[in-house]
N, C-alpha and C positions, 0 to 999 in steps of 0.2 A: 504493500500500500504506500503510495507516494505521499508527500507532505500535504498537498492540497486535498487529496481524498481523506486524509486523516483529519484535517481541519473541518471539512464539510461533514464528515461522520460525527465528529464531536458536537458540531453545531446542531445538527438535526436531533441528536440524542437529548441535548439540553432543551431544545425548543419543545419537544414532545414529552418531557418529564412531567410527573404529576404537579399540579399547581397547588398553591397555598389554600387552606381551608376557608380563609376569610374572603368574603365578597367574591365568590368563585366566578361569576359572570365577568366581573371587572378584571379579575386575574387572567382569565382566558383571553379577553379582548386585549389586555396589555401585553401578554406573552406573545400572542400571534401577531398583533399589530406591530410591535417593535421588531420582531423577527422579519416581517415583511419589509419594513422600512429600512432595516439594516442590510437587506439583501441576503439574509441567511436562508430565506425561502425564495425561490426564483420566480420571477414574473411569469405568469401563465401555468405555474406548477399546480397539479391537482392535489388537494389535500386528501388525507385518508378518509374513508367513509365515516359517516357520523358515529356509528357504533364503535368502530376501531379507534377513532380519534378521541372520543369520550373516554374510552378505556385507558388510552395512553395518558391522557391528562388527569385521570382520576376524578372525573365529574360525570354527572348524569347526562343523558342525551338531551333532556329538556334544557339544562344549563348550557350545553354546547350550542343548541339551536338558538338560544337567546344571544349568545356571544357572536355567532355567525351572522345573525341579523344586524347586530351593532356594527360588525366589521363591514357588512354590505353597505350600510348607511354611510360609513366613512369612506367608501370606495376602495377598500383594501381587499375585498373578496367579491367575486361574482359567482352566481349559481346558475348552472344550466340544467334544464330538465330533460328527461327522456334518455334514450340510449346514449351512452358515452357521457352522460351528465355527471354533475357533482359540484363541489365547491372548488374554485380556482383562485390562486393568488393574483391580485391586481396591483402591481407595484406603482404607486403614485410618483409622478415626476417630482413633485414637491410635497413633503409631508404637511398635513394640515397644521398650520401654526397654532390655530386655536386649540387643537387637540394637545399639542406639545406644551402650550402654556398652561392648560388645565393640569397636565401631568406635572409640570414644574411646580405649580402652586401646591400640589400634594406633598411636596418635600419641604421640610423645614431646613433652615440653614445648617442646623446641627446635624440633621440626617445626611445632608449633602456632604458636609465635612467628614463625617464618619465613613460614608461611602467612598469618598476620595482617599481616605487613609487605607481602606481595604484594597481599593483598586491599585494604589501606588505600591502597596506591599506585594500584590500579585505580579504586577508588571516588573517591579524591581527585582524580585526573585527570579522571574522568568529570564530577564536580561542577564543576570549574573550566571545562571545555569547555562544559558545559551552560549555565553562567552567561554565557558569551560568545556562545552560538549560539541559545538558545531564545527563543521568544515565550511570553507568559503562558498562552496556550491550549495550549501543548505540555506544560504541567505538570499538566493535569487528571488524567491517569492516576496520576501520582505522588501527588497529593493524595488520590485515592480509595483508593490502597493504604495510605497512612498512616492514613486514617480506618478502613479495614478492620482494620488491626493493632490499633487501639484497641478495636474491637468484638469481636475474635476471643476466644473463650472458652477454647479448649483450646490446648495447647502446639504441636500439629501445625499448626493453622491459623496460629498466630503465627509459627512458623518459616517457613511458606510465604510469608506476607505480608512478613516481614523480608527474606528472600532476593529476593522479587520486586521489592521497592523498589530494591535495588541493581542489578538487571538493568535495570529501567526507567530508572534514573538514567543508565546507560550508553547506553541507547537515546535518551534526551533529549539526550545529547552528540552525537548524530548520527554516531556512530562504530560501524560494523558490527563492526569488529575488537574494540573494547572490549566490545561487547555479547556477542559470542561468548565472549570470555575470562571475562566475569562469569558467564555461564550455565554454562560448564565448571567454574568455581570453585564455584558454588552446588551443582552436582550432586556435587561432591567433598566439601564440608563443610557445606552448608546444613542437612541434616537434623539435624546435631549441635546446631544452635541450639535445637532443642526442649528440650534439656537445661538451658538457661539462661533460657528464656522462660516457664517455668511460673509465675513470680512476677508477680502483677498490677502490683506496684510497678515492676518492671523493664520490663514491657510498656509502661507509660505513659511511662517514661523514654525508651525506645527510640523510641516514636512521637513524643515531643517533639523528640528529636534529628533525626528524619526531617523534621519540619515546619520545624525551623531550617535544615536544608539547603535545603529548597524555598524558603524565604523569601530566603536568600542568593542562590540561583540566580535567582529572579525579579528581585531587585534588581540583578543583574549584578555582585555582589560576588564575583568569581571566587576571590580569595585566601581570603576568609572561607568560601566554599562548600567549597573544597578542604579547609581545616582542619577544618571541622565534619564533613564526610564521613569524613575520616581518623579523627577522634576517636570517631565512632560505631562504626566497625569495631574500633578499638583497645580500646574498652571491652568489646565483645562477646568479642573474643579473650581479653582478660584474664579474663573470667568462665569461658570454656571451659578455660583453663589452670588456674585455681583448682579447677575441677571435676575435671580430670585429676589434679591433685596430691592430691586428697582420696580417690582410689581406693585 
């Protein structure tokens, strides 16, 4: 299994893991909606059948149907009837800013700061391990993703590339557990990055930070790689907190 297949496999497993018991309809909408906006589920991809998907997510079929209805209203899922029908992913060109702002309002600044600490710890550890374990050819996908972030024109694509970089960094660390944790974190908060990546200036800054992490990993400078990855996440978290405070 190559690195990209490993990342995609980990992403799909995290997307379809059982959701939290609290507010299950909202949890399903959030899980699948963010996964779609991050590109973890491909545009046009058919979702599993209702019974199978409800079982994977650990919810009733009634709960799942309510969540799918909400996703259809948001334009993230389409449903086709008849032979060959089902529910299909509909990747929006631009995430609904209203939806993202509602999501952001749901986080307190303390929760965002705590999340940033967790994220920085994950990415920092992944960078340190990648610097110890990878070969130069293992970093090709990371380089491509950093380049794609530079070329991404809209905030949605930038958010997907930013989140994907940190997932791929965990995969480069050759840690399945870290990769799953990073994927789960990105489905939780990754879509919110669209709110801070609209600026071309910050897009370039973020891409430069990613390239610095890659260089440190390639050089085997594990302490520097960890510090740079942590700083990258901390800066993005600080921008999210500032946006939350401005609401």
